[in-house]
KESEBA-826293 format. One record per residue: z, x, y of N, C-alpha, C in turn; residue in three letters. Coordinates in steps of 0.001 Angstrom, whole numbers, plus 500000, padded with zeros to 6 digits. Each point is the difference from the previous one (the first is absolute). Example, Ala and Ser with C-alpha at 12.3 -4.5 7.8 and 13.67 -1.06 7.14 Angstrom:
REM KESEBA-826293
507800513190494310500000499110501190500000500900501200ala 499280499650501050500060500820501190500730499230501090ser 
//
This chain:
REM KESEBA-826293
266422516854552344500052500473501537498814499991500757gln 499993499678501179498853499828500979499818501122500726val 498988500582500306499669501015501081498875499363501147gln 500450500173501113499168499773501184499400501202500716leu 498815500192500419499557501041500450499051499505501368val 500391500182501149499363499521501005499211501072500747glu 498935499587500484498884501065500702499137499195501125ser 499269500857500763499195499514500920500712500062501419gly 501192500555500208500471500227501472499169501082500629gly 500274500184501315499344501061500856500465499842501478gly 499296500750500640500003499933501348499082499418500584leu 500207498880500786498907499112500715500269499802501506val 499101499776500831500061499562501271500601498679500098gln 500412499345501234500431498730500325498813499185499810pro 499985498826499343498973499316499881499128500248498826gly 500316500812499010499233500663499109500563499149498732gly 499332500265498965500196499128498616500403501226498916ser 500934499391499032500121500752498738500212498958498876leu 499727500712498870500149498799498672500945500887499068arg 501192499381499613500975500701499315499612499655498529leu 500307500749498964500012499470498543501267500465499517ser 500136499121498820501252500179499171499554499800498585cys 500191501074499328499530499973498489501315499786499248ala 500111499009499364501189499650499003499900500138498410ala 501104500359499485499907500063498347500725498844499694ser 500130499726498624500657498694499535498972498983499519gly 500337499568498852499199498933499400500061498735500640ser 501255499766500608500019498716500771500195499954501420ile 499323500961500463499696500018501441499445498571500734phe 499332499339499124499400498681500779501056498891500248ser 501053500171499488501030498594500025500810500398501303ile 500251501282500593500560500363501076499555499502501528tyr 500993499801500561499684499755501691500030501693500177thr 499007500434501005499865501172500483500139500231501411met 500417501176500485500044499910501483499826501397500491gly 499657500069501236499909501177500683501042500218501073trp 500748500992499980501073500243500742499564501385500960tyr 500861500130501156499758501053500695501438500393500513arg 500063501324500299501129500619500623499570500842501226gln 500392499650501253499669500927501090501441501060500286ala 499568501027500720501193500862500247501115499163500652pro 501338500113499556501280499739500801499971498229499645gly 498945499406499004500350498572499721500200499829498625lys 500338498508499694500057499650498717498615499627499276gln 500032500359498788498706499467499333499902498563500089arg 498825499516500239499669498570500178498740499745499050glu 499958498605499719499202499495499261498745499521500964leu 498903500628499927498836499633500845499187498745499382val 499646500089498774499282498789499557500344499932498237ala 499807498553499437500153499915498741499042499350499187arg 499707500041498695498913498984499742500455499755498581ile 500135498667499681500411499378498731498987500344498780thr 500421499805498513499079500106499034498797498931500136ser 500349499118500767498770498832500240499158500223501405gly 500449501075500721499157500375500797500438499424501525gly 501157499310500266500587499625500983500538501203501000ser 499826499780501053500469501386500929500894499635500966thr 500800500832500652500761499721501142500085501448500772asn 499947500091501270500012501138500720501290499619501250tyr 500612501414500232500817499997501159499328499951501378thr 500804499262500798499165499530501161499204501148500821asp 500370501152499982499466501106500693498737500421499445ser 499576499578498863498797500407499516499016498717499546val 500368499107500447499026498548499526498943500169500746lys 498738499758499419498655499970500568499476501620499822gly 501040500815500012499129501435499810500174500597498731arg 500965499680499083499980500600498757499620498921498854phe 499514500285498991499620499048498887500518500779498575thr 500704499390499261500578500520498516499165499337499167ile 499517500450498769499147499489499216500474500910498483ser 499603499488498814500265500448499149498855499838498837arg 500076500931499249498874500028498630500964500240498793asp 500312498637499457500865500234498361499330500624499052asn 498452500073499874499443500682499040500134501579500219ala 500065500357501218500004501209500331501699500598500266lys 500834499145499819501346500137500332500131500770501344lys 499457499414500913499983500664501335500348498741501280ala 500494500684500898500357499219501255499454500671501299val 499532499226500941499247500832500983500588499339501414tyr 499967500933501144500412499569501133498819500356501090leu 499259499052500496498882500274501186500792499789501165gln 499972501191500563500543500101501490499095500122501119met 499809498979500628499133499944501347500777499986501271asn 499157500550501117500559500026501169501475500510499976ser 500047501305499471501395500604499917500162500492501432leu 501620499841499952500561500477501430501081501013499623lys 500303500846501088500888500973499688501328499626499343pro 500668498664500177501181499651499281499891499576498565glu 498709500226499629499734499758498584500259501430499164asp 500430501158500806499920501201499228501511499871499177thr 499749500553498842501026499828499155499449500539498507ala 501040500259499168499722500141498602499906498808499462val 498876499636499296499685498706499281500061500057498445tyr 500887499194499503500583499820498605499185498802499302tyr 499798499955498752499782498795499100501259499804499157cys 500357498699499704500864499825498925499945498386499687asn 500791499598498907500290498741499794500514499078501263arg 499801498952500117501305499223501007500508498848499244his 501373499993500081500837500975500441499793501530499050pro 500180500955500771499647501332499452500802500477498956pro 499283500693498847500854500674499083500656501573500550arg 501240500011499885500476501268500599499542501376499447val 499683499779498727499613501236499226498300500402500352thr 499386499123500732498479500050499881499564500552501281ser 500667500317501076499903500535501258499049501364499677trp 498814500048500503499371501401499926500022500759501354gly 499124500909500036500099500811501256499154499431501184gln 499325498987499639499390499379501437498816500688500414gly 499422499274501121499009500814500895500150499815501185thr 499833501144500741500052500052501440498827499459500832gln 500453498910500735499022499509501121500384500531501225val 499154500672500642500335500586501553499084499280500914thr 500165499181501131499298499510500752500136500691501396val 499094500688500456500215500857501148498563500472500603ser 500132500059501341498862500580500659500044501154500612ser 
//
């Protein structure tokens, strides 16, 4: 079984930055494509960014140039550096495999961008 624990969220002003962390269990973490997802109030959960086992990345258009996903396989961790944050980035952020493993969704971490 895999466990995923997100951290690093908080309240930040527009234009500010946050770095989210995801700590994963499992001895084969390094083979999976991992993603960061978010769900805003009244919206469907969406994939924000993904990173393959080899380090190839993809981003949804709304965050390109502002967010950077990275991973450290030795630490079994995936990160999301978020810069130039906008109010529309406000959401609960989750990490999971991509495609996601249904039983691995955790509590997520709240990101609120507001002045």
